[in-house]
One Martini backbone bead per residue (centre of mass of N, CA, C, O) as a GRO file, in nm:
protein
  152
    1UNK     BB    1   0.067   0.057   0.029
    2UNK     BB    2   0.152   0.303  -0.134
    3UNK     BB    3   0.258   0.629  -0.079
    4UNK     BB    4   0.369   0.982  -0.046
    5UNK     BB    5   0.562   1.002   0.204
    6UNK     BB    6   0.842   1.005   0.077
    7UNK     BB    7   0.787   1.290  -0.068
    8UNK     BB    8   0.674   1.458   0.185
    9UNK     BB    9   0.835   1.278   0.441
   10UNK     BB   10   1.129   1.136   0.499
   11UNK     BB   11   1.134   1.104   0.804
   12UNK     BB   12   0.868   0.959   0.845
   13UNK     BB   13   0.931   0.731   0.651
   14UNK     BB   14   1.189   0.622   0.796
   15UNK     BB   15   1.051   0.558   1.063
   16UNK     BB   16   0.841   0.360   0.952
   17UNK     BB   17   1.038   0.162   0.812
   18UNK     BB   18   1.198   0.088   1.064
   19UNK     BB   19   0.963  -0.034   1.219
   20UNK     BB   20   0.894  -0.250   1.008
   21UNK     BB   21   1.174  -0.390   1.000
   22UNK     BB   22   1.171  -0.478   1.294
   23UNK     BB   23   0.928  -0.662   1.262
   24UNK     BB   24   1.051  -0.845   1.049
   25UNK     BB   25   1.295  -0.933   1.226
   26UNK     BB   26   1.082  -1.073   1.437
   27UNK     BB   27   0.877  -1.231   1.205
   28UNK     BB   28   0.691  -1.060   1.065
   29UNK     BB   29   0.427  -1.026   0.832
   30UNK     BB   30   0.463  -0.781   0.571
   31UNK     BB   31   0.335  -0.529   0.317
   32UNK     BB   32   0.438  -0.214   0.392
   33UNK     BB   33   0.702  -0.221   0.267
   34UNK     BB   34   0.919   0.008   0.085
   35UNK     BB   35   1.146  -0.142  -0.093
   36UNK     BB   36   1.249   0.049  -0.313
   37UNK     BB   37   1.323   0.284  -0.118
   38UNK     BB   38   1.496   0.134   0.081
   39UNK     BB   39   1.717   0.054  -0.115
   40UNK     BB   40   1.785   0.340  -0.211
   41UNK     BB   41   1.862   0.455   0.071
   42UNK     BB   42   2.091   0.264   0.135
   43UNK     BB   43   2.265   0.350  -0.101
   44UNK     BB   44   2.272   0.659  -0.029
   45UNK     BB   45   2.424   0.647   0.234
   46UNK     BB   46   2.697   0.558   0.119
   47UNK     BB   47   2.728   0.788  -0.091
   48UNK     BB   48   2.715   1.019   0.112
   49UNK     BB   49   2.969   0.941   0.269
   50UNK     BB   50   3.164   0.947   0.032
   51UNK     BB   51   3.112   1.247  -0.040
   52UNK     BB   52   3.206   1.358   0.233
   53UNK     BB   53   3.495   1.258   0.210
   54UNK     BB   54   3.566   1.403  -0.052
   55UNK     BB   55   3.515   1.685   0.063
   56UNK     BB   56   3.729   1.679   0.282
   57UNK     BB   57   3.965   1.637   0.092
   58UNK     BB   58   3.932   1.896  -0.068
   59UNK     BB   59   3.959   2.091   0.170
   60UNK     BB   60   4.237   2.001   0.265
   61UNK     BB   61   4.391   2.054  -0.001
   62UNK     BB   62   4.329   2.351  -0.030
   63UNK     BB   63   4.471   2.428   0.239
   64UNK     BB   64   4.748   2.319   0.163
   65UNK     BB   65   4.787   2.498  -0.087
   66UNK     BB   66   4.771   2.764   0.062
   67UNK     BB   67   5.004   2.716   0.260
   68UNK     BB   68   5.212   2.692   0.032
   69UNK     BB   69   5.148   2.944  -0.156
   70UNK     BB   70   5.107   3.128   0.138
   71UNK     BB   71   5.313   3.089   0.393
   72UNK     BB   72   5.306   3.411   0.511
   73UNK     BB   73   5.023   3.444   0.568
   74UNK     BB   74   4.774   3.548   0.793
   75UNK     BB   75   4.580   3.285   0.720
   76UNK     BB   76   4.730   3.024   0.812
   77UNK     BB   77   4.593   2.958   1.080
   78UNK     BB   78   4.317   2.913   0.961
   79UNK     BB   79   4.397   2.687   0.762
   80UNK     BB   80   4.493   2.493   0.981
   81UNK     BB   81   4.228   2.473   1.134
   82UNK     BB   82   4.063   2.363   0.897
   83UNK     BB   83   4.225   2.113   0.845
   84UNK     BB   84   4.174   1.980   1.121
   85UNK     BB   85   3.868   1.966   1.094
   86UNK     BB   86   3.862   1.792   0.833
   87UNK     BB   87   4.028   1.558   0.948
   88UNK     BB   88   3.828   1.478   1.165
   89UNK     BB   89   3.592   1.422   0.976
   90UNK     BB   90   3.734   1.207   0.810
   91UNK     BB   91   3.790   1.003   1.044
   92UNK     BB   92   3.483   0.965   1.111
   93UNK     BB   93   3.385   0.872   0.798
   94UNK     BB   94   3.586   0.673   0.730
   95UNK     BB   95   3.609   0.374   0.527
   96UNK     BB   96   3.774   0.114   0.385
   97UNK     BB   97   3.580   0.082   0.125
   98UNK     BB   98   3.658   0.372   0.003
   99UNK     BB   99   3.945   0.360  -0.111
  100UNK     BB  100   3.869   0.249  -0.413
  101UNK     BB  101   3.675   0.530  -0.456
  102UNK     BB  102   3.939   0.712  -0.443
  103UNK     BB  103   4.065   0.991  -0.640
  104UNK     BB  104   4.326   1.170  -0.549
  105UNK     BB  105   4.441   1.285  -0.811
  106UNK     BB  106   4.173   1.414  -0.905
  107UNK     BB  107   4.128   1.592  -0.661
  108UNK     BB  108   4.390   1.752  -0.683
  109UNK     BB  109   4.331   1.877  -0.962
  110UNK     BB  110   4.079   2.031  -0.874
  111UNK     BB  111   4.223   2.202  -0.660
  112UNK     BB  112   4.420   2.343  -0.842
  113UNK     BB  113   4.203   2.484  -1.014
  114UNK     BB  114   4.079   2.642  -0.772
  115UNK     BB  115   4.370   2.800  -0.682
  116UNK     BB  116   4.538   2.915  -0.934
  117UNK     BB  117   4.382   3.220  -0.936
  118UNK     BB  118   4.473   3.306  -0.673
  119UNK     BB  119   4.493   3.585  -0.442
  120UNK     BB  120   4.701   3.744  -0.186
  121UNK     BB  121   4.777   4.051  -0.163
  122UNK     BB  122   4.873   4.033  -0.469
  123UNK     BB  123   4.974   3.736  -0.443
  124UNK     BB  124   5.129   3.490  -0.574
  125UNK     BB  125   5.194   3.175  -0.578
  126UNK     BB  126   5.355   2.920  -0.512
  127UNK     BB  127   5.447   2.647  -0.647
  128UNK     BB  128   5.309   2.343  -0.744
  129UNK     BB  129   5.251   2.034  -0.762
  130UNK     BB  130   5.116   1.833  -1.026
  131UNK     BB  131   5.145   1.611  -0.821
  132UNK     BB  132   5.048   1.417  -0.580
  133UNK     BB  133   5.228   1.434  -0.257
  134UNK     BB  134   5.008   1.234  -0.135
  135UNK     BB  135   4.825   1.025   0.063
  136UNK     BB  136   4.562   0.905   0.218
  137UNK     BB  137   4.717   0.839   0.479
  138UNK     BB  138   4.827   1.119   0.524
  139UNK     BB  139   4.542   1.248   0.566
  140UNK     BB  140   4.444   1.056   0.797
  141UNK     BB  141   4.749   1.074   0.977
  142UNK     BB  142   4.851   1.336   0.992
  143UNK     BB  143   4.999   1.619   1.120
  144UNK     BB  144   4.807   1.875   1.238
  145UNK     BB  145   5.036   2.078   1.334
  146UNK     BB  146   5.182   2.018   1.020
  147UNK     BB  147   5.054   2.036   0.715
  148UNK     BB  148   5.290   2.142   0.531
  149UNK     BB  149   5.466   1.878   0.544
  150UNK     BB  150   5.290   1.726   0.322
  151UNK     BB  151   5.433   1.904   0.074
  152UNK     BB  152   5.745   1.791   0.096
   0.00000   0.00000   0.00000
């Protein structure tokens, strides 16, 4: 008996489907589970987490590039702080199965394109490596006190 609750109120729909699935898990036979949307939402949860991890990586790399490109700028402390925050978020959300789905070299290239035209106080940046100089493990476990060292 599908209705439009999924489209009208995703939170109410998810709570209802969770309750129904718990009943099914206890052995009840039900016909009310919205299986198509349940399957879709379960897939979306994983993709959403993967996209959040990719976003954290992009933000971390952009801040590393800024730290390297404008190493003496007054905003460096802010960029370090942001890097640490994104690194914390990354470590909270990352799961091992994501490793093979992350194209770090591609993310790095996107980040280079994002920052290549920036200037701070009319200063152009120091040149960056055109190849990604760190690994995913570097970003997951790097020393947050000295993120610039990751670009050396």
